[in-house]
C-alpha positions as CSV (number, residue, x, y, z in Angstrom):
1,M,-29.8,-13.7,3.1
2,T,-27.2,-12.7,0.6
3,E,-24.7,-15.3,-0.7
4,A,-21.1,-14.4,-0.9
5,V,-18.7,-16.1,-3.4
6,V,-14.9,-15.9,-3.5
7,R,-13.1,-17.7,-6.3
8,I,-9.4,-17.5,-6.9
9,L,-7.5,-19.5,-9.5
10,A,-3.7,-19.3,-9.2
11,G,-1.9,-21.8,-11.3
12,D,-3.0,-25.3,-10.2
13,I,-4.5,-24.0,-7.0
14,E,-8.2,-23.1,-7.0
15,V,-10.0,-21.7,-4.1
16,K,-13.8,-21.4,-4.3
17,I,-15.8,-20.4,-1.2
18,S,-19.5,-19.7,-1.1
19,G,-22.0,-19.2,1.5
20,T,-23.1,-16.4,3.8
21,T,-20.5,-13.6,4.5
22,N,-19.8,-15.2,7.9
23,Q,-19.3,-18.6,6.4
24,V,-16.9,-17.3,3.8
25,E,-14.9,-15.3,6.4
26,E,-14.7,-18.4,8.6
27,R,-13.5,-20.5,5.7
28,I,-10.9,-17.9,4.7
29,A,-9.6,-17.9,8.3
30,E,-9.4,-21.7,8.2
31,L,-7.4,-21.5,5.0
32,Q,-5.1,-19.0,6.5
33,E,-4.4,-21.3,9.5
34,E,-3.8,-24.2,7.1
35,G,-1.3,-22.1,5.1
36,A,-3.2,-22.6,1.8
37,W,-4.1,-18.9,1.7
38,S,-0.5,-17.9,1.9
39,S,0.3,-20.2,-1.0
40,V,-2.4,-18.6,-3.1
41,L,-1.2,-15.1,-2.2
42,D,2.4,-16.1,-3.1
43,R,1.2,-17.3,-6.5
44,L,-0.7,-14.0,-7.1
45,R,2.4,-12.0,-6.1
46,M,4.6,-14.0,-8.5
47,A,2.1,-13.5,-11.3
48,R,1.9,-9.8,-10.6
49,E,5.7,-9.5,-10.6
50,A,5.9,-11.4,-13.9
51,A,3.4,-9.0,-15.4
52,V,5.4,-6.0,-14.2
53,E,8.5,-7.5,-15.7
54,A,6.7,-8.2,-19.0
55,A,5.4,-4.7,-19.1
56,A,8.9,-3.3,-18.5
57,K,10.3,-5.4,-21.4
58,T,7.4,-4.5,-23.7
59,I,8.0,-0.8,-23.0
60,G,11.5,-1.2,-24.2
61,S,10.4,-2.9,-27.4
62,A,8.5,-1.7,-30.4
63,E,5.3,-3.5,-29.3
64,L,3.9,-0.3,-27.6
65,P,4.0,2.9,-29.6
66,E,4.6,5.0,-26.5
67,R,4.9,4.8,-22.7
68,G,1.5,6.5,-22.4
69,A,-0.2,3.5,-23.9
70,A,1.3,1.2,-21.2
71,F,0.3,3.5,-18.4
72,H,-3.2,3.9,-19.9
73,H,-3.5,0.1,-20.1
74,L,-2.4,-0.2,-16.5
75,V,-5.0,2.4,-15.3
76,T,-7.9,1.1,-17.4
77,G,-7.1,-2.6,-17.0
78,A,-7.0,-2.1,-13.2
79,G,-10.3,-0.2,-13.2
80,L,-8.8,2.8,-11.5
81,E,-11.1,5.8,-11.7
82,R,-10.3,8.0,-8.7
83,K,-7.5,10.6,-9.3
84,P,-5.6,9.7,-6.0
85,D,-5.5,6.0,-7.1
86,M,-4.3,7.0,-10.6
87,V,-1.5,9.2,-9.0
88,L,-0.4,6.2,-6.9
89,A,-0.4,4.1,-10.1
90,A,1.7,6.7,-11.9
91,I,4.3,6.7,-9.1
92,H,4.3,2.9,-9.1
93,Y,4.6,2.9,-12.9
94,L,7.5,5.4,-13.0
95,R,9.4,3.7,-10.2
96,D,8.8,0.0,-10.7
97,V,8.3,-0.3,-14.5
98,E,10.3,2.5,-16.0
99,G,12.9,2.7,-13.2
100,V,12.6,6.5,-13.0
101,H,13.5,7.7,-9.5
102,D,13.4,11.5,-10.0
103,S,10.0,12.6,-11.3
104,P,8.9,16.2,-10.6
105,P,5.2,16.8,-10.8
106,R,5.5,17.9,-14.5
107,V,6.9,14.4,-15.4
108,V,3.9,12.7,-13.7
109,A,1.5,15.1,-15.4
110,Q,3.2,14.4,-18.8
111,L,2.7,10.6,-18.2
112,F,-1.1,11.3,-17.8
113,E,-1.0,13.4,-20.9
114,D,0.9,10.7,-22.9
115,A,-1.8,8.2,-21.7
116,G,-4.6,10.4,-22.9
117,L,-5.8,10.9,-19.3
118,E,-6.7,14.1,-17.6
119,A,-3.9,15.0,-15.1
120,P,-4.8,16.1,-11.6
121,G,-5.0,19.9,-11.4
122,N,-2.7,20.3,-8.4
123,L,-0.4,17.3,-8.4
124,S,1.7,18.5,-5.5
125,L,-1.5,18.6,-3.4
126,Y,-2.3,15.1,-4.3
127,L,1.2,13.9,-3.5
128,N,1.0,15.7,-0.1
129,R,-2.4,14.2,0.7
130,L,-1.2,10.7,-0.2
131,R,1.9,11.2,2.0
132,E,-0.4,12.3,4.9
133,R,-2.4,9.1,4.5
134,G,0.8,7.0,4.6
135,L,0.5,5.8,1.1
136,L,3.6,7.6,-0.2
137,E,6.9,8.6,1.5
138,I,10.0,10.5,0.6
139,P,13.2,8.4,1.2
140,E,15.9,10.0,3.3
141,S,18.0,10.6,0.1
142,G,15.1,12.6,-1.3
143,A,15.8,15.8,0.6
144,G,12.1,16.2,1.4
145,K,11.1,16.8,-2.2
146,N,7.9,15.3,-3.7
147,R,9.8,14.4,-6.9
148,F,11.4,11.5,-5.1
149,V,8.2,9.9,-3.5
150,V,7.8,6.2,-3.4
151,L,4.9,3.9,-2.5
152,T,4.9,2.6,1.1
153,S,3.8,-0.9,1.8
154,A,0.4,0.6,2.7
155,G,0.4,2.3,-0.7
156,R,1.1,-1.0,-2.5
157,R,-1.6,-2.7,-0.5
158,H,-4.0,0.1,-1.3
159,L,-3.3,-0.3,-5.0
160,D,-3.5,-4.1,-4.8
161,E,-6.9,-3.8,-3.1
162,R,-8.2,-1.4,-5.8
163,T,-7.1,-3.7,-8.6
164,M,-8.5,-7.0,-7.2
């Protein structure tokens, strides 16, 4: 039988669970009922938000030579290898880190180029497929144009799952 291990350290809270897959799942369910799991997830969210804020400040300073370096670090640090995941990360980066709300496909492609990453061949197709999967949406103010897409909560969850 294979042993499963989950270890999370968030500030002064440490959760370490080991055993069979069923035992680990049961213990996680118990932690969720006790509220401890929510506390750990809240700490992780706060750490993530702090990292995004720090990245935004760093981009504005001279510490990074270019925006591409920050995006490259985001993609490689998170271990993103699939193009759709990288496109989601690019939209997240442009919206939440740089504060860019109007980014036609050429701007997204330029971000990939600045980062030294190969841009997807047909970016509009990627954006449409991600919208079909419910990971991206166009706000009402976006007049139905891909240049205004934003991550949905499902898109954020998907990125979170890929980076954990």
